[in-house]
C-alpha positions as CSV (number, residue, x, y, z in Angstrom):
1,M,108.7,199.0,100.3
2,M,109.5,199.1,96.5
3,R,106.4,200.1,94.5
4,H,105.8,197.9,91.5
5,Y,103.1,198.1,88.6
6,I,101.9,195.4,86.1
7,G,101.6,196.0,82.4
8,V,99.7,193.9,80.1
9,D,99.8,194.1,76.3
10,V,97.5,192.3,74.0
11,G,98.9,192.1,70.9
12,T,97.9,190.4,67.5
13,G,99.5,187.1,68.3
14,S,100.1,187.0,71.8
15,V,99.8,188.3,75.2
16,R,102.6,189.8,77.2
17,A,103.0,191.0,80.8
18,A,105.5,192.8,82.8
19,I,106.4,193.9,86.1
20,V,107.9,197.2,86.1
21,S,109.3,199.2,89.2
22,E,108.6,202.9,89.9
23,A,111.8,203.9,88.3
24,G,110.6,202.3,85.3
25,E,112.9,199.2,85.3
26,L,111.5,195.9,83.8
27,M,111.7,193.2,86.6
28,A,110.2,190.3,84.6
29,T,108.3,189.6,81.4
30,S,106.1,186.8,80.3
31,V,104.4,185.9,76.9
32,A,101.6,183.5,75.8
33,E,100.3,182.7,72.6
34,I,96.7,183.4,71.6
35,T,94.6,181.8,68.7
36,T,93.5,183.7,65.4
37,W,91.0,181.9,63.0
38,N,91.3,182.8,59.3
39,R,88.6,180.9,57.8
40,A,87.7,183.2,55.0
41,V,89.5,185.9,52.9
42,D,89.8,189.0,54.9
43,H,88.1,187.5,58.0
44,Y,90.3,187.2,61.4
45,E,88.8,186.2,64.7
46,Q,89.7,185.4,68.1
47,S,88.4,184.5,71.2
48,S,87.8,186.7,74.3
49,D,88.1,183.8,76.6
50,N,91.4,182.5,75.1
51,I,92.9,186.1,75.3
52,W,91.8,186.3,79.1
53,S,93.4,183.0,79.8
54,A,96.6,184.2,78.5
55,V,96.3,187.3,80.4
56,T,96.1,185.4,83.6
57,T,98.9,182.9,82.6
58,T,101.2,185.7,81.9
59,V,100.5,187.8,84.9
60,K,101.0,184.8,87.3
61,S,104.2,184.0,85.6
62,V,105.8,187.5,86.1
63,L,104.7,187.5,89.7
64,E,106.7,184.1,90.2
65,T,109.6,185.0,88.0
66,S,110.2,188.4,89.5
67,G,109.7,187.4,93.2
68,V,107.7,190.6,93.6
69,D,105.1,190.0,96.3
70,K,101.4,190.9,95.3
71,D,101.3,193.3,98.3
72,Q,104.0,195.4,96.3
73,V,101.7,195.7,93.1
74,R,100.4,199.0,93.3
75,G,98.4,199.3,90.1
76,V,97.6,197.3,86.8
77,G,97.4,198.7,83.2
78,F,96.2,197.0,80.1
79,D,96.5,197.9,76.4
80,G,95.2,195.9,73.3
81,T,94.7,195.9,69.7
82,C,91.7,197.8,68.4
83,S,89.8,194.7,68.0
84,L,85.9,194.2,68.4
85,V,84.7,192.0,71.4
86,V,80.9,191.0,71.2
87,L,79.0,189.4,74.4
88,D,75.4,188.8,75.1
89,Q,73.4,190.2,78.2
90,H,74.9,187.5,80.3
91,F,78.5,188.6,79.3
92,Q,78.9,185.4,77.3
93,P,80.5,185.3,74.0
94,V,78.7,185.8,70.8
95,S,79.9,184.4,67.5
96,V,81.0,187.0,64.9
97,S,81.9,184.2,62.6
98,K,80.0,182.9,59.6
99,S,80.9,179.5,61.1
100,G,78.7,180.2,64.1
101,R,81.3,178.9,66.5
102,P,80.7,180.7,69.8
103,E,84.4,181.1,70.9
104,C,84.8,183.3,68.0
105,N,83.5,186.4,69.5
106,V,86.2,188.9,68.5
107,I,86.7,190.6,65.1
108,L,90.4,191.2,64.8
109,W,91.7,194.8,64.2
110,M,93.3,193.5,60.8
111,D,89.9,192.1,59.5
112,H,88.9,193.9,56.3
113,R,85.6,192.2,55.8
114,A,83.6,195.5,56.2
115,A,84.8,197.5,53.0
116,T,81.5,197.8,51.5
117,Q,80.2,199.3,54.8
118,A,83.2,201.7,55.2
119,N,82.5,202.9,51.8
120,T,78.8,203.6,52.6
121,I,79.7,205.4,55.8
122,N,82.1,207.4,54.1
123,Q,79.5,208.7,51.6
124,T,77.4,210.0,54.3
125,G,79.3,213.3,54.7
126,S,78.9,213.4,58.3
127,S,81.1,215.9,60.5
128,V,82.2,212.6,62.7
129,L,84.5,211.8,59.6
130,Q,86.7,214.9,59.8
131,Y,88.0,213.5,62.9
132,V,89.2,210.2,61.2
133,G,91.3,211.8,58.5
134,G,88.3,212.3,56.4
135,R,87.5,208.8,55.9
136,M,86.5,206.1,58.2
137,S,88.8,202.9,58.0
138,L,87.1,199.5,57.4
139,E,89.7,198.6,60.3
140,M,87.3,200.8,62.7
141,Q,84.4,199.6,64.8
142,M,81.5,201.2,63.0
143,P,81.9,199.5,59.8
144,K,82.3,196.1,61.4
145,L,79.1,196.9,63.7
146,C,77.2,197.6,60.3
147,W,78.5,194.3,58.6
148,L,77.5,192.3,61.8
149,K,73.9,193.7,61.4
150,Q,73.6,193.2,57.7
151,N,75.3,189.9,57.5
152,L,74.6,188.2,60.9
153,K,71.6,189.6,62.4
154,D,69.8,186.6,63.8
155,Q,73.2,184.7,64.8
156,C,74.8,187.8,66.2
157,W,73.2,191.3,66.3
158,N,69.9,190.2,67.9
159,H,71.8,188.4,70.7
160,S,74.4,191.1,71.4
161,A,74.2,193.2,74.5
162,H,77.8,194.6,74.7
163,F,80.2,195.8,72.1
164,F,83.7,196.5,73.6
165,D,86.9,197.6,72.0
166,L,89.4,195.0,73.2
167,P,91.3,197.3,75.8
168,D,88.0,198.0,77.5
169,F,87.0,194.3,77.5
170,L,90.1,193.8,79.4
171,T,89.4,196.7,82.1
172,W,85.7,195.3,82.4
173,R,87.0,191.8,82.7
174,A,89.3,192.9,85.5
175,T,86.9,195.3,87.3
176,H,83.4,194.7,86.1
177,S,83.5,198.7,85.4
178,M,81.4,199.4,82.1
179,S,83.4,202.3,81.6
180,R,85.2,203.0,78.1
181,S,88.4,204.5,77.4
182,L,88.4,208.0,75.6
183,C,91.4,206.6,73.8
184,T,89.4,203.7,72.2
185,L,86.3,205.7,71.7
186,V,87.7,208.7,69.7
187,C,90.1,206.6,67.9
188,K,88.0,203.7,66.6
189,W,84.4,204.5,67.3
190,G,83.4,207.8,66.0
191,Y,83.1,209.4,69.5
192,V,84.3,213.1,69.4
193,A,85.8,215.0,72.2
194,G,87.6,218.3,73.0
195,T,85.2,220.4,70.8
196,E,82.5,222.8,72.1
197,T,79.6,221.7,69.7
198,D,80.4,218.2,68.5
199,S,81.6,216.4,71.6
200,G,80.2,213.0,72.5
201,W,78.2,210.3,70.4
202,N,76.6,211.9,67.3
203,G,72.9,210.3,67.1
204,D,72.3,211.6,63.6
205,F,75.6,209.8,62.3
206,F,74.1,206.4,64.0
207,K,70.7,207.0,62.0
208,K,72.7,207.8,58.8
209,I,74.6,204.6,59.1
210,G,71.8,202.4,59.9
211,L,72.7,201.8,63.5
212,E,70.1,203.9,65.2
213,D,69.4,201.0,67.6
214,L,72.7,201.6,69.5
215,I,71.3,205.0,70.7
216,H,68.8,203.2,73.0
217,D,69.4,203.7,76.8
218,N,72.0,206.2,76.3
219,Y,74.3,204.1,74.0
220,S,74.7,201.6,77.0
221,K,75.9,198.9,74.4
222,I,78.8,200.6,73.3
223,G,79.6,202.9,76.2
224,S,77.9,205.6,78.3
225,E,80.6,206.0,80.7
226,V,83.9,207.5,79.5
227,R,87.2,207.9,81.1
228,A,90.5,209.4,80.4
229,P,93.4,206.8,80.0
230,G,95.0,206.0,83.6
231,E,92.0,207.0,85.3
232,A,91.1,204.5,87.8
233,C,88.1,201.9,86.7
234,G,85.6,200.9,89.3
235,N,86.9,199.8,92.6
236,G,89.9,197.9,91.3
237,L,90.2,194.2,90.7
238,T,87.3,192.0,91.6
239,R,87.7,189.0,93.8
240,E,87.4,186.5,90.8
241,A,89.9,188.7,88.7
242,A,92.3,189.0,91.5
243,E,92.4,185.3,92.2
244,E,92.8,184.5,88.7
245,L,95.8,186.9,88.3
246,G,97.3,186.1,91.7
247,L,96.9,189.7,92.9
248,N,95.0,191.5,95.8
249,P,91.4,192.5,95.2
250,G,90.9,196.2,95.0
251,T,94.3,196.8,93.2
252,P,93.8,199.9,91.0
253,V,93.4,199.2,87.3
254,G,94.1,202.1,84.9
255,T,91.8,202.9,82.1
256,A,93.2,201.2,79.0
257,L,95.1,202.4,76.0
258,I,95.2,200.9,72.3
259,D,98.7,199.2,72.0
260,A,100.0,201.6,69.9
261,H,99.1,204.6,71.9
262,A,100.7,202.6,75.0
263,G,103.9,202.6,73.0
264,G,103.7,206.3,72.5
265,V,103.4,206.9,76.1
266,G,106.1,204.4,76.9
267,C,108.7,206.3,74.5
268,L,107.9,210.0,74.8
269,G,109.1,209.8,78.5
270,C,112.5,208.6,77.4
271,V,115.3,211.2,77.4
272,P,118.2,209.9,75.1
273,S,121.5,210.7,76.6
274,S,123.8,211.0,73.2
275,L,121.6,213.6,71.4
276,K,124.0,216.4,70.4
277,S,121.3,219.0,70.0
278,P,118.4,219.8,72.2
279,L,115.6,217.3,72.5
280,P,112.6,219.0,70.6
281,A,109.4,219.6,72.2
282,V,107.1,216.8,72.5
283,T,105.1,218.1,69.5
284,G,108.1,217.8,67.5
285,R,108.6,214.1,68.1
286,L,106.8,211.3,66.4
287,V,106.6,207.7,67.8
288,L,106.8,204.9,65.3
289,I,105.5,201.4,66.7
290,C,106.5,198.7,64.3
291,G,105.3,195.4,64.9
292,T,102.8,193.4,62.8
293,S,101.5,196.7,61.5
294,S,103.1,200.3,62.2
295,C,101.5,203.3,63.8
296,H,102.8,206.6,63.4
297,M,101.8,209.0,66.5
298,A,102.2,212.7,66.3
299,I,100.9,215.1,69.0
300,S,100.0,218.8,69.0
301,K,98.5,221.5,71.1
302,S,95.8,222.1,69.0
303,A,93.6,220.3,66.4
304,I,95.6,219.6,63.2
305,F,93.7,218.0,60.3
306,V,95.8,215.7,58.0
307,G,94.1,214.1,55.1
308,G,94.4,210.3,55.0
309,V,95.7,210.2,58.6
310,W,93.6,209.3,61.5
311,G,92.6,212.0,64.0
312,P,92.9,214.6,65.4
313,Y,92.0,213.0,68.7
314,Y,91.5,214.7,71.7
315,S,93.5,213.4,74.8
316,A,93.7,209.9,73.2
317,M,97.2,209.4,74.3
318,L,98.5,212.4,76.2
319,P,96.1,214.4,78.4
320,E,95.1,217.7,76.8
321,H,96.9,217.0,73.6
322,W,95.6,216.2,70.2
323,L,96.8,213.1,68.4
324,N,97.2,212.1,64.6
325,E,97.7,208.5,64.0
326,G,99.2,207.5,60.5
327,G,99.7,203.8,59.8
328,Q,100.5,200.9,57.6
329,S,98.5,197.8,57.7
330,A,101.2,195.4,57.2
331,T,104.8,195.9,58.2
332,G,106.3,193.1,60.2
333,K,103.6,190.9,58.5
334,L,104.8,192.2,55.0
335,I,108.4,191.4,55.8
336,D,107.5,188.0,57.1
337,F,105.6,187.1,54.0
338,V,108.1,188.6,51.5
339,I,110.7,186.2,53.2
340,E,108.7,183.2,53.8
341,S,107.0,182.9,50.5
342,H,110.6,183.2,48.6
343,P,111.9,180.1,47.0
344,A,115.0,180.3,49.0
345,Y,113.5,180.8,52.4
346,Q,114.2,177.2,53.9
347,E,117.8,177.4,52.8
348,A,118.1,180.8,54.4
349,L,116.4,179.7,57.5
350,S,118.6,176.4,57.6
351,Q,121.7,178.6,57.5
352,A,120.4,180.9,60.0
353,N,119.5,178.4,62.4
354,K,123.0,176.9,62.2
355,S,124.4,180.2,63.0
356,D,121.9,180.6,65.7
357,V,120.5,183.9,64.5
358,H,117.3,185.4,63.7
359,I,116.5,185.2,59.9
360,H,116.7,189.1,59.6
361,S,120.1,189.0,61.3
362,F,121.0,186.4,58.6
363,L,119.8,188.3,55.8
364,N,121.4,191.6,57.2
365,S,124.8,189.9,57.1
366,Q,124.2,188.6,53.6
367,L,123.6,192.0,52.5
368,E,126.8,193.3,53.8
369,V,128.8,190.5,52.1
370,M,127.0,191.5,49.0
371,T,128.1,195.2,49.5
372,D,131.5,194.2,50.1
373,N,131.6,192.1,46.7
374,K,130.3,195.2,45.0
375,G,133.3,197.2,45.9
376,G,132.2,198.9,49.2
377,Q,129.1,200.7,48.1
378,S,126.4,201.3,50.5
379,V,123.8,198.3,51.6
380,A,121.0,200.9,50.3
381,Q,122.3,200.9,46.8
382,L,121.9,197.2,46.2
383,T,118.3,197.9,45.2
384,A,119.1,200.6,42.5
385,D,117.0,198.7,40.0
386,L,114.5,197.0,42.5
387,H,111.5,198.9,43.6
388,I,108.5,197.9,45.6
389,W,105.2,199.5,46.6
390,P,104.4,198.0,49.9
391,D,100.6,198.0,50.1
392,F,99.8,194.3,50.0
393,H,97.3,194.9,52.6
394,G,95.8,198.1,51.4
395,N,97.0,201.6,52.4
396,R,95.9,203.1,55.8
397,S,97.8,206.3,55.4
398,P,98.1,208.9,53.8
399,I,96.0,207.6,50.7
400,A,93.6,205.8,52.9
401,D,92.7,203.3,50.2
402,P,92.2,199.7,51.4
403,S,91.8,198.7,47.9
404,L,95.5,199.5,46.8
405,K,97.7,196.5,46.0
406,G,101.5,195.6,46.2
407,M,103.8,196.1,43.3
408,V,107.2,194.9,42.6
409,C,109.3,196.2,39.7
410,G,112.6,194.8,38.5
411,L,112.4,191.1,39.1
412,T,114.6,188.8,37.5
413,L,115.0,184.8,37.1
414,S,117.2,184.7,40.2
415,S,115.7,182.9,43.0
416,G,118.7,182.2,45.5
417,I,119.5,183.5,48.8
418,D,121.0,186.9,47.5
419,N,117.6,187.4,45.4
420,L,115.9,186.9,48.9
421,A,118.1,189.5,50.5
422,L,117.5,192.0,47.9
423,I,113.6,191.7,48.0
424,Y,113.9,191.8,51.7
425,L,116.0,194.9,51.6
426,A,113.6,196.7,49.0
427,T,110.8,195.8,51.1
428,V,112.1,197.5,54.2
429,Q,113.0,200.6,52.3
430,A,109.5,200.5,50.7
431,L,108.0,200.6,54.2
432,T,110.2,203.4,55.2
433,Y,109.3,205.4,52.3
434,G,105.7,204.8,53.3
435,T,106.5,206.4,56.8
436,R,108.2,209.3,54.9
437,H,105.3,209.8,52.8
438,I,103.1,209.9,56.2
439,I,105.4,212.5,57.9
440,S,105.7,214.6,54.9
441,E,101.8,215.0,54.9
442,M,101.7,215.6,58.6
443,N,104.4,218.3,58.6
444,R,102.6,219.9,55.3
445,S,99.5,220.1,57.4
446,G,101.0,221.9,60.3
447,H,103.2,219.5,62.4
448,S,106.8,220.2,62.8
449,I,108.3,216.5,63.3
450,S,112.1,216.5,63.4
451,L,112.8,213.3,65.5
452,V,111.6,209.8,65.7
453,Y,111.2,207.3,68.6
454,L,111.3,203.8,67.4
455,C,109.6,200.9,69.4
456,G,108.2,197.4,68.7
457,G,109.6,194.2,67.5
458,L,111.4,195.8,64.4
459,R,113.5,198.2,66.7
460,N,115.6,195.1,67.2
461,N,116.3,194.9,63.5
462,Q,119.6,197.0,62.9
463,L,118.9,197.4,59.0
464,F,115.3,198.7,59.6
465,V,116.5,201.0,62.3
466,T,119.3,202.7,60.0
467,T,117.1,202.7,57.2
468,T,114.5,204.7,59.0
469,A,117.1,207.3,60.0
470,D,118.6,207.5,56.4
471,I,115.3,207.9,54.5
472,L,113.7,210.2,57.0
473,N,116.9,212.0,57.5
474,M,116.2,212.4,61.2
475,P,117.7,211.2,64.4
476,V,115.8,207.8,65.5
477,V,115.9,207.5,69.3
478,L,115.9,203.7,70.7
479,P,114.7,203.8,74.4
480,D,116.8,201.6,76.6
481,N,113.7,200.0,77.8
482,T,113.0,197.7,74.8
483,E,109.4,197.1,75.8
484,S,107.8,200.5,75.3
485,V,104.4,199.2,75.1
486,L,104.5,197.1,78.2
487,L,106.2,200.4,80.1
488,G,103.1,202.4,78.7
489,S,100.8,200.0,80.2
490,A,102.6,199.9,83.5
491,I,102.4,203.7,83.5
492,L,98.6,203.4,83.4
493,G,98.6,201.3,86.5
494,A,101.0,203.9,88.2
495,R,98.5,206.7,87.4
496,A,95.5,204.6,88.6
497,S,97.3,203.9,91.9
498,G,97.5,207.7,92.8
499,D,101.3,207.2,93.1
500,C,101.7,209.6,90.3
501,A,99.8,212.8,89.7
502,S,99.2,212.4,85.9
503,I,100.3,210.5,82.8
504,Q,103.0,213.0,82.1
505,D,104.3,212.9,85.7
506,A,104.6,208.9,85.5
507,M,106.3,209.1,82.1
508,G,108.8,211.5,83.6
509,K,109.5,209.2,86.6
510,M,109.6,206.0,84.4
511,G,110.7,207.0,81.1
512,G,114.4,206.3,81.1
513,K,117.3,207.1,78.9
514,G,117.9,206.0,75.2
515,S,120.4,205.8,72.4
516,V,120.3,207.8,69.1
517,V,120.9,206.7,65.6
518,M,121.9,209.6,63.1
519,P,121.2,209.6,59.4
520,D,123.9,209.1,56.9
521,K,123.5,212.4,54.7
522,N,125.1,210.6,51.7
523,V,122.5,207.6,51.8
524,H,119.8,209.9,52.2
525,Q,120.6,211.5,49.0
526,Y,120.2,208.0,47.2
527,H,117.0,207.5,49.1
528,D,115.7,210.9,47.6
529,K,116.0,209.5,44.1
530,K,114.2,206.2,45.1
531,Y,111.5,207.9,47.1
532,Q,110.5,209.6,43.7
533,V,110.5,206.2,42.1
534,Y,108.1,205.0,44.9
535,L,105.7,208.0,44.3
536,K,105.7,207.2,40.7
537,M,104.6,203.7,41.5
538,L,101.5,204.9,43.0
539,E,100.7,206.9,39.9
540,H,101.0,203.9,37.7
541,Q,98.8,201.7,39.8
542,R,96.3,204.3,39.6
543,E,96.7,204.4,36.0
544,Y,96.3,200.7,35.6
545,T,93.2,200.8,37.8
546,Q,91.5,203.5,35.4
547,I,92.4,201.5,32.4
548,M,90.9,198.1,33.6
549,A,87.8,200.2,34.7
550,Q,87.1,201.5,31.3
């Protein structure tokens, strides 16, 4: 009987599920939207009940669509955004919203309400901070917990009994296991692993930041049982969860991963068939996960400390490897914002719809026409006098400054479709200069990255792919399996089932093949110049800030 595994990915705006064969073939996928509330600036909230409802809908859908019998499903894996879920002692939602609405019990990863709390934490000088790039991001859970205690103590804090990272909530909801993933805890909660002296929770750190009450009962509110990704949770699916999902009770469930980390697992097992040079060691490859935001995942055999880059995290993605995680808080979201806020957006969207193509494809074609009209120069050179600094939602890496703002240099009075196409192109380029900045800091600190895997929604944008190869001057691998994150989650199910001896074993069996996009050396030389302009824009923004602070 053919073995199959289910992967479930809870992203920012939707839940996706897939059934994957033991050879890594996607048999069926399904998607369901989830609700986000944005009632105040920088406040983004969701509902764990709404998320779980979307999980059950998508899993039942892929079972029905694929025709795979539930007896053939050997394991289930979950991944999710690093959002904060709050429940009371009866495991019911506790509101994290100033509105008090009980369904709003999830602080979304991109919520930036805890800036003050993050700054306070970063002034403690705690040894915990060296494992998050030197500064704890306001997107991590400790600043958000501090915010809840300081701002919603009576409404939320005093009634809260369980704080989960979203991936851990999913495995709890499926199995009733209270275990937490090593991935979520080391990446987002200040938990330290892989060292002889500092491993585990740091009680002094909790006292310094005013969360000493979480130490009670062996940290039971935030996790006293920690498991490696892919390790089986509890006794598998509960009867209740199995009925909701349409699966058998006891079906093994793997300890979860954060969504970007699942994408890393799904990519790194891919062996490209058209690479002319030998594939570098796994420590020489970076996985770039590009969706609403971007994550830059690089692993090493020993701990590498990179200023402004999260980590090093021990065994957070691959067992017995250290992980550094760079990132950009707004990538796909920034591209969408730039397009949709432009005066020519509706006209461009109408023409794209008439041609039955995505707006990105329409704009890519428009840029090709503009290039031809210019006499055959490369598309990249159309932005020679248009430059963008892309941190419209702050800088996650490598500057680690959430207060940075976006900048545009080179605006004119033009407002038509050609101008929209140019600003779109400049935005794609600016985001990739940000990736180059991150990789440069990683390599300067001890990494040796020479090849990039690309996954997430933007891997389907040909302009984004070629721009990434040209600016980085590195081969870009596109796995044949276009759903690397879902594959990574399914691999967790395969590991939990016992069918695979390790995560690496499952990756080797299910990783598949891929294609390679090589850089254009001539275009790279042009981007070298623009990258210097990019760095100058950062200097100017810092100067402006200093002047206004005087």
